[in-house]
C-alpha positions in Angstrom: 54.6 72.5 -23.8 53.8 73.7 -20.1 54.2 70.0 -18.4 57.6 69.6 -20.3 58.5 72.9 -19.4 57.9 72.1 -15.7 60.1 69.2 -15.9 62.8 71.3 -17.4 62.6 74.2 -14.7 62.7 71.4 -11.9 65.8 70.1 -13.9 67.5 73.6 -13.9 66.3 75.1 -10.7 67.3 73.0 -7.5 65.5 75.4 -5.4 62.0 74.4 -6.4 60.3 72.3 -3.9 57.8 70.5 -6.0 56.3 70.7 -9.7 53.0 69.4 -11.0 53.6 68.5 -15.0 50.3 68.2 -16.6 49.9 66.3 -19.9 53.9 66.5 -20.4 55.1 66.7 -24.1 58.6 67.0 -25.0 60.3 66.0 -28.4 63.8 66.4 -27.0 63.9 63.8 -24.1 61.6 61.9 -21.9 64.3 61.1 -19.3 64.6 63.7 -16.3 67.1 61.5 -13.9 68.6 64.7 -12.1 65.1 66.0 -10.8 65.2 66.0 -7.0 62.2 68.0 -6.2 58.8 66.2 -5.6 57.4 65.7 -9.0 53.6 64.5 -9.7 52.8 64.0 -13.4 49.0 63.8 -14.4 48.2 62.4 -17.8 44.9 61.3 -19.4 43.9 58.1 -21.3 42.3 60.2 -24.3 45.4 62.2 -24.6 46.5 61.8 -28.4 48.4 64.8 -28.3 51.1 63.5 -25.6 50.2 59.8 -25.3 50.8 58.7 -21.7 52.9 55.5 -22.7 55.1 57.8 -25.0 55.6 60.9 -22.7 54.0 61.1 -19.1 54.8 57.3 -17.9 58.3 57.3 -19.4 59.0 60.6 -17.8 58.0 59.3 -14.6 60.0 56.5 -14.6 63.1 58.3 -15.5 62.8 60.2 -12.1 65.2 59.1 -9.5 64.0 56.5 -6.9 65.1 58.8 -4.1 62.7 61.8 -5.6 59.1 61.8 -4.1 57.0 61.3 -7.2 53.6 60.2 -8.1 51.8 59.7 -11.5 48.0 59.8 -12.1 46.5 58.7 -15.5 43.3 60.3 -15.5 40.3 58.1 -16.7 38.8 59.7 -19.9 40.9 62.9 -19.7 42.4 64.4 -23.1 45.1 66.8 -23.5 42.9 69.9 -23.0 41.6 68.6 -19.8 44.4 70.3 -18.1 44.0 73.6 -19.8 40.6 74.2 -21.5 38.5 72.6 -18.9 39.8 74.0 -15.5 36.6 72.3 -13.9 38.0 69.1 -13.7 38.3 68.4 -9.9 40.9 65.7 -9.9 43.4 68.1 -11.3 42.4 70.7 -8.7 42.3 68.2 -6.0 45.8 66.8 -6.4 47.3 70.5 -7.5 46.2 71.8 -4.0 47.2 68.6 -2.1 50.4 68.3 -3.7 51.4 71.9 -3.1 50.3 72.0 0.3 52.2 69.1 1.5 55.4 69.5 -0.5 55.7 73.3 -0.9 54.2 74.5 2.6 55.0 71.2 4.4 51.5 70.7 5.6 51.4 67.3 7.0 47.5 67.4 7.1 47.5 66.7 3.4 49.3 63.4 3.5 46.2 61.4 3.8 45.3 62.8 0.6 48.4 61.5 -1.0 48.9 58.2 0.9 46.2 57.7 3.5 42.4 56.6 3.9 41.3 59.7 1.7 43.5 58.7 -1.5 42.5 55.0 -1.0 38.9 56.1 -1.1 39.2 58.5 -4.0 41.4 56.3 -6.0 38.8 54.6 -8.2 38.7 53.2 -11.4 36.3 55.8 -12.7 38.9 58.5 -11.7 42.3 57.0 -12.4 43.4 53.9 -14.8 46.6 54.2 -12.8 48.0 55.8 -9.9 51.5 55.3 -8.9 53.3 57.2 -5.9 56.5 56.8 -3.8 54.1 57.9 -1.0 55.8 60.5 1.1 55.1 58.9 4.5 
């Protein structure tokens, strides 16, 4: 339960700058209202282990409005997309961008989160849904 573990880590360790929970699953709770670190949740339309409507989206919605956050529902991705198939470029792209922007404070990556690069990349073939508070 790595994605759920990331959310617990962000809840308990306020020194963490950002988190990137992938296909989060947690049977205890889907509510994380005390997370203040930038959090991007990735889920997949084909995930039957941690269905996005049961886990990922409620978890995203529970994050405070003051927290920088994003939610990406990857078209066609299953639960194993995030572990057994490390070649999915959507996961790598956003993992690097999220870390560079929020952990390294590298503003050059902002366009991949909210700017022209994000707009061009965010197609229905890649994402069924992409929600973000947009850090800029």
